[in-house]
VEXRO-726284 format. One record per residue: residue in one letter; x, y, z of N, C-alpha, C, O in turn. Coordinates in steps of 0.2 Angstrom, whole numbers, plus 2048, in hexadecimal, padded with zeros to 3 digits. Example, Ala and Ser with C-alpha at 12.3 -4.5 7.8 and 13.67 -1.06 7.14 Angstrom:
% VEXRO-726284
a8427E482783E7EA8278427F08278477EF82As8407F58238447FB824840800827843806828
***
This chain:
% VEXRO-726284
m7D48C230C7D08C23067CF8BB3047D38B7305q7CA8B93027C88B23007CC8B12FA7CF8B62F7k7CD8AB2F87CF8A92F17C98AA2EC7C48A72EDi7CA8AE2E77C68AF2E17C78AA2DC7CB8AA2D8p7C18A62DB7C28A12D57C38A52CE7C08AA2CEe7C68A22CA7C88A52C37C08A62C07BF8AB2BCs7BB8A22C17B58A22BD7B28A92BF7AF8AC2BBi7B38AC2C57B18B22C77B48B92C47B18BE2C2g7BB8B82C47BF8BD2C27C08C32C47C58C62C2s7BC8C52C87BD8CC2CB7BB8CD2D37B68CB2D5k7C08CF2D77BC8CF2DE7B68D32DF7B38D22E4y7B68D72DB7AF8DC2DB7A98D82DB7A58D72DFr7AA8D42D57A58CE2D37A48CA2D979F8C82DBf7A98C72DC7AA8C22E17A58C52E77A28C12EAi7A68CB2E87A38CE2EE79B8CE2ED7968CC2F1i79A8D22E67928D22E578F8CC2E678C8CB2EBi7918C72E278F8BF2E278E8BD2EA7898BB2ECa7958BE2EE7948BB2F578F8BF2F978C8BC2FEa78D8C62F77878C92FB7818C72F977C8C82FDe7818C52F37798C22F07788BC2F47728BA2F5r77E8B72F577E8B12F877C8B12FF7788AE301a77F8B630277E8B93097778B830B7758B530Fk7748BE30676D8C03077698B93077648B830Bq76A8B53017678AE3017678AB3097628AA30Cl76D8A930B76F8A631176B8A93167688A531Aq7698B03177668B331C75E8B231C75B8B3321n75C8B13157568AF3147548A731474F8A5311n7588A331975889D319759898315756892315a75D89A30F75F89430B76589030E769892312k76488B30C76A88630E77188530C772883307p77688731177E88730F77E88030A77B87B30Bk78388230678687C30178B87930478D874301i78F87B30A79487930E79287831478D87B317k79687431879787331F79B8773237A1877322t79987B32879E88032B79B882332795881334r7A088333679E88533D79B88C33D79788E341s79D89133879B897337794898336791894332t79189D33A78A89E3397898A53357838A7333k78F8A933278E8AF32F78D8AD3287928AA325p7868B03267868AF31F78B8B131978C8AD314a78E8B731B7948BA3167998B531579B8B430Fh79B8B231C7A18AD31B79E8A83187A28A6314i79A8A431879789E3157978A030E79A89C30Aa7948A630C7938A730579A8A730179B8A52FBm79F8AA3057A68AB3027AA8A43017AE8A32FCk7A889F3067AB8993067A78953007AA8902FDe7A28952FF79D8922FA7A08952F37A08922EEl7A289B2F37A489E2EC7AC89C2EB7AF89A2E6e7B089B2F07B68992F07B68922EE7BB8912EAq7B288D2F07B38862ED7AD8842E77AB87F2E5d7AC88B2E47A988B2DE7A28862DD7A18822D9l79E8892E37988852E57928892E278D8862E1i79388F2E178D8932E078E8952D87948962D6s7888942D57878962CD78589D2CC78189F2D0f7878A02C77848A62C57848A82BE7878A42BAe7828AD2BD7818AE2B57818B72B577E8BB2B8m7858B82B07868C02AF7828C22A87838BF2A3t77F8C62AA77A8C82A577E8CF2A27818D32A6p77C8D129B77E8D729977B8DD29C7768DD29Ea7808E129C77E8E929F7788EC29B7788EC295i7738EF29E76D8F229B76F8FA29976F8FE29De7708FC29477290229276B90729376790628Fp76B90C29776591129876591529176991728Es75E91529075C91828975D92028B75D923290q75E92228576092A28475992C28175792A27Cn75493028674E93428474E93B28474993E283
***
């Protein structure tokens, strides 16, 4: 398991953010680190580990009761 930065707080959030970043990398986003790896998931986790990815947490939307 990768080292999870304290700013992320949970391993579940780490995985979700890394997955979203990996999708960006698969869609030709430029990596923020230099690495020999070509695997988007590995690159995304390393970027998160080095605190190079910013993210915003939005409040959960409550479903309306109809």
